N, C-alpha and C positions, 0 to 999 in steps of 0.2 A: 078189596085192595089190601096189599101188604104194606105194612109200615116198617121201615128199616130205620132203627135208631143207631147213630154212630156218635160215640164220644169223640170230641175234638182231639186232634193230635197234641203232643206235648208242646207247651209254650216255651219260649225262650226265656229261661230264668235269669239270664244275665242282663236282660232288658228290665230296667227299673220302672217301667210304665205300669199303670194299673191294668191296662189291657194290652198285654204283650203279644207280638206275633208268634207264629210257629217257629220252633227250632228246626234245624236240619233233621233231627231225629223225628220230630212231629210230622214233617213232610213225608218222611219214609214210612211212618206208621200209617198214614192215609193211603199211600201207594199200596201197602200190604193189605189194608182193609178193602180197597178197590179190587185187588186181585182176587181176594176171597169172594167178594160179591159177584165178580164175573164168573168165577167157578160155579156159583149157585144159579147162574143164568140171568143176573141183573146187568143190563147194559142200556145203551142209549134208547133202544126201542121198548124197553119195559119200565124204565124209570121215568115217570111222568113229571116229577118235580123234585127239587132238593130245597128244603126249607132250613134256614139256619137262624141262630140268634144274632143279636147285634154285635157280639164280641168279635174282635179281629181274628182271634185264633179259630173261632167257629167258622167265620166267613172264609178264611184261607183254607181250612180243612174242606169245606164244601167245594171250593174251586178246584182243589186237587182231585177230589172224588169225581167231580164233573168231567174234568179233563181226562182222567184215567178211564172213565166209563163211556166217554164219548157223548156225554149229555151237553146240549148247547147251553151257553151262559144265560139265555133268556128263560130257561127253566129253573134258574137258581134265584131264590129270593130270601132276603133277610127280614125277619120280623122285629120291629122296634120294640115290641112288648116282650120279646124273648120266647123261649120254649117253655111250656108249662112244666112245673115240678110237683103239682098237686093232682091227684087222680081226677077230681071233678073238672078242673079246667083242662086237663089232658084229654079227657073223654070228649069234651066239646070241641077242642082243637082238632082231634082226629076225625070227628064227625064232619067238621067243615072240610077237611081234606078229602074224605070219601065222597061227599056230596058235590065237590068242585068238579067241573068238567074242564079237562085240559085239551084245548084245540079240537073239541067235538068228540074226544075219545072218552068212553065210559071209564071213569076213574076206578071202578071196581076191578077192571082188568089189568091194572098196572101196579106200580109200587111208588111210594113216596119215601124219600130219604130225608131224615131229620138229623141235623147235626147240632148237638147240644153239649151240656156240661154235667158235672158230677151230681147236682141235686136231682136232675131228671133221671139220671142213671140209677140213683138210689130208689126213687119212686118206682121205676120199672122193675127193679129187683124185688121190691116188697109186694107190689100189686100184681105182677104178671109172672112171677116165679122165674125171672131171668137169672142168668148166671151171676153168682155173687162173687165179686172181685174187690180188690182194694181201690182206694182213690187214685192211685198212680197207674192203674191198668187202663188200657185203651180197649174199648169194646165195640162190637157190632151186634145188635139184637135184631132178629127178624120176628116181628109181631104179626100174628094172623088176627085181623080185626073181627072175623066171624067167630073164631074159636076163643078170642079174648085171652090168648096166651102167647108166650114166647115159644117159637117153634124151631129156632136155630140160633146159635151164637158163635162168635169168634172172639178171641181176646189175645192180647199181647201185652206183656209187662212183667216186671220183676216178681210180683206176688200173685200172678193169675193162676198158677198151677197148670197152665197150658203152654204149649210150645209157642215160640215167637213167630213161627211160620204159620200161615193159614192152615186150618184143618181141625181146630179144637172142637 
């Protein structure tokens, strides 16, 4: 199974809520991330599930990705406990995804998209050698569970060192 980690889109900073929704820019970032994923071959028939944390910005990001990739809403789920940001709990979380059967399909043949936030991004950079970017950068990492490493990445943001269009 391929694990695709996507950092949520930019939240609406004008909203004073502790859990703000996506900004228009954040929605566009998710549309761009989905376009890059489609270019890599990830679509409704290869994405088995989209897992997100409980945060509104993550759930909204997941819905945009699902819509853009043609993934049905029933394959999007929010975890009340959040997305792990420690290697030990991340490994157990991923093992559960790999062992899960989606509609009788062998999960090893598909991809799971995980929408999370900065702490998980930092752990993936440290543990899997993923692209190192700033807190304000939006990223997509493709992690190979068999190799245990980041095999592709895309980023957009002011400090990413990458173009804002897909293809980094």
